[in-house]
N, C-alpha and C positions, 0 to 999 in steps of 0.2 A: 802368506795371506791369512792363514789360520791364526797366527799370533797377532796379526793386525786386528782381526775381528775381535779377538779376546781383549785386546787393549781398548777397543772401542766400547765393548760391553762393560768393562770395568769403569770406564768414564761415565757411562750412562746410568748404571745401577750398581749398588754396593752389595746387595744380598747375593751370597754364593749360590743359593738354590735358584733364585730368580735368574741369575746369570746363566746357569746351566740350561734353563728352559729356553732362554732367548737364543743362546748359541745353537740349540738344536734346530732353530728355524732359519739359520743363516745358510740357505740354499737358494740358487737362482730360481726366481719365480717366472711364470709364463709372462712374456712381454705383454703389456696392456696397451690397448688402443682406445681412444676416447669414443664413446658412442653418443647417439643423439640424446639430448637432455630434454626434460619436460619444462614447460613454461613455469617459471617461479618468480617470486619477487627478487630484487627490488625493482621499482619503477625507475626509469631513467630520469635524471635531473633535467629540467628544462634548459639548464645552462649548457648542456652538451649540444643542443640543436644549432645548426648553422653550417656555414662553410669555413673550414679551417685550412689556412695556407701555411705551407712549410716556411719557416724563417730562414732556412738554408736554401737560397735561390739557386745554388749550384748542385742541388741534390741529384743523385742518379736513381733515386728510389721513388717515394710517394710525394707528389707535389701538392695535392689538395685532398681533403677528406670532407665529404658532405654527410652530415648527420641529421636525421629526422627522428623526432621523439613523439611518443603518445603514451597514454596510460597502459596500452597493451604491450609496449616494447620499444625497440630501437631499430632503425634501418640505417645502413652505412654504405657509402659508395666511395671508392678510391679512384684517384686519377694519377697515373704514373707520369714520370718526367720524360715524356716522349717529345719528339720534335717533328713538325712544327707545332702540333697541338698535343695536349696531354692525352694519354691512353686511358679510357674509362674502364674501370674494373667491372662495373655493374652493381646495381643495388641489391644487397642481401640483408637478411635479418642478422643483427648482432646479439650479443649476450651482455647483460648489464650486471655489474658487480658493485656491492657496497663495501663499507669498512668492517662490517660484522654480520653475523647471521640474523640479527634483529633489525637491520637497516630497512627503512621504508623506501628510501630512494638511493640511487647509486650514481657516482660520478666517474666510474671506470667502465670500460667495455672491451669486449673481444670480438673480432670479426675475422673470418677465414674464407678465402676464395680458392676455388679449384679452377685453374686455367688449362688443365690437361697436361701441359708441359711442366707446370710448376704449381706449388701452393704458396700463398702469401697469407701470413697471420699478422694482424695488427692487435697489439695490446696497448690500450690508451688510458690515461688517467688525467682528469681535469684538476688544475690547481690555479691559484691566482697570485703568483709571485709579484710583489710590488703592485698589487691590485690589477694586474693585467691578466685576463682570462687566457689560460695557456693549456694546450694539450701536450703532454709528454707521451710520445708514441714510440713503442718498440716495433720494428718492422722485420719480420722473419720471412725469408724466401727460401724455399726448398725446391731444388730442381729434380724433376722425376723423368726427364727425357733422355738421360744418358749422354748429354752433350758435353760433359766434363766441366761444366760450370759449377763452382763450389757453392754450397749453401752459404748464405750470408745474412747478417743481421746488423741493423743500424738503429740508433736511438736519436730521434729528432724532435724538435719542438715546433708546435703549430699555434698560430694566433688567428683570431677572426679576420676574415678578409672578404673580398668581392665574391658575390654569390656565383656558384657554378651549378648549372642545371644537370640533374640526373636524367639520363635519356634511355637507359636500358637496364634490364635485370641481369644480375650476375648468377654464377653457380657457386653455392656455398659448399663447404666441406666440413666433416667432423672427425676425419682421421688425420694421423700425423705420420706420413711416410718418411723413410730414412733419407731419401734423396741422395745427394752426393756430399756426404759429410766431410769436414776437414778433420785433420788430426787434432786431438785435444791438446791444449797447452800443457807443458810438462808440470805446471803447478796444480792442475786440476785433480789428478789422482791423489787422494789423501782421505783421511778420516776428518770430517768437518763437524765441529761441535758448536751448537748455538751459543752465542755470547749472553743471551738472556735466559732468565729462569722460566719464562713462559713464552709461548708462541704457537706456531702451527707445526713446524718441523723441529724435532729435537736434535737430530743428527743426520748427516748424509755421508755415506761411504761411496766415494768415486774411485773406480778402478778401470783397467783396460781389459776388454774381453780377450781370452786366450786365442791367439791366432789372428783374430780379426782386428785387434787394436781399437775396436769401437768402445765408446765410453759406456760403462755400466753404472747405473744409478741405484743405490740401495738406501731408501729413506726410512726414517723412524719418526712417528708423530709423538706429540706430547700427550701421553696417557699415563694413568696411575693405577697400580704401582709400577707397572712395566711399560716402557715405551712401545707404542704400536709399531709392529713390523709391517711396513708397506710392501716389502718384497723388492725384487730387482727388475728394472726395465732397462732397455737400451736407450741411452740419451742420444738426441740428435744434435750434433755439433755444428756451429756456425762460425765463419770467419768474418772479417770486416768488409770483404769484397768477393766478387765471383772468381778472382784469381788467387785468393788466399789459400795457403796450405795448412795453416794451423789456426785455432780459434780458442777464445776464452769463454765463450757463451754456449749454453745448451738449453734445450727443452726436454722435459721428461714427462710424458703423459701417463697418468695412472687412472684406472677404471675400477671402482668399487661397486658394490651392489646398490649403494645409496647415493653415490656422488662420483663425479669426475674431478680429478685434481691435475692441474698442469703446473709443473715446476719450471720456472724460468730463472736460470742461474748464470751468474757471471763472476769470474775471479778477477781481482784487481791486478794491475801490471806487476806489482811486487810479489804476488802470490800469497799474500798474508790475510786476505779477506775474501770470503765468498758471500755474495748477496743473492738471496733467493726470494723471488716473489711466488706465492702459491695462489693460483686462481682456482677456487673451489666452487663447483657448480652442482647443486643438488638435483637429483633425478628421482627422488622418492615421494614426491608430492607432499612433503612435510610442511610446506610453506616457509621453510627456512630460506633466508635470502642468500643468493650467491654472494661470495665476498672474496676480496683479495687481501693478502697479508704479506708483509715483508720481514724477513729474518736475516740476521748477519751471523756468519760462522767464522771460526778460526780453526786452523789445522791442529789436530791432536799431536802433541810433541812427546 
């Protein structure tokens, strides 16, 4: 692993002196958990408001999402695919994200519920493919009740539909428990290098924790002249269903003094591309807007 880290450093920076400095920081950092964030821009786009219906009518996850917007923020309620009637999650405050730190409005949001036995995180982005208003929603469920059900994640698309009334308040969460993670796909552990010259994350080193087999995430940001060392956190791995044993998707929460960053990563089936969305939430009252960015990585050969 030492040689692997040295190879990663050589790919990131060319100066021998700087490389030595960076290598000295390659030690496991204390695992970070996301803390409560301060209200910051951007305002939610009015396009987010309304009832969103899952296009997959056979879903076993979220059937409907109800969004209410105002100048002060966003409220989100989810309805699970229960029978004979959907299970209401309860209305909670969401967090809005724009495309950059200067955005005045945002068309992405995050919402996280604490059900006691599980956590559910929704990461949603509004787009208009073929001029049809659509929410692309990643749904992450982490089980914390020891039931043996595996953490699972699905990505589904929602379009505007018949109104569903919100009737109760929910319980929000700000932490990211490990739950019952699946084994990381064999293609995940690698040194991943951003294919672009600019972005949010310069490189990600994914490895398996000694003894535990849990995914360890070591990220580097785009800083100059030396990439910012974010340290190592334990990634939460997700399969495609509650009975899955392996998964290609992970969440990695980072907490800094000025911001929270949530890395949402998935490796493709071929194991040749890692796509990471970084959800940055500022907590320093700087009036910078929360924003979400997407980076594509390839393994270092």
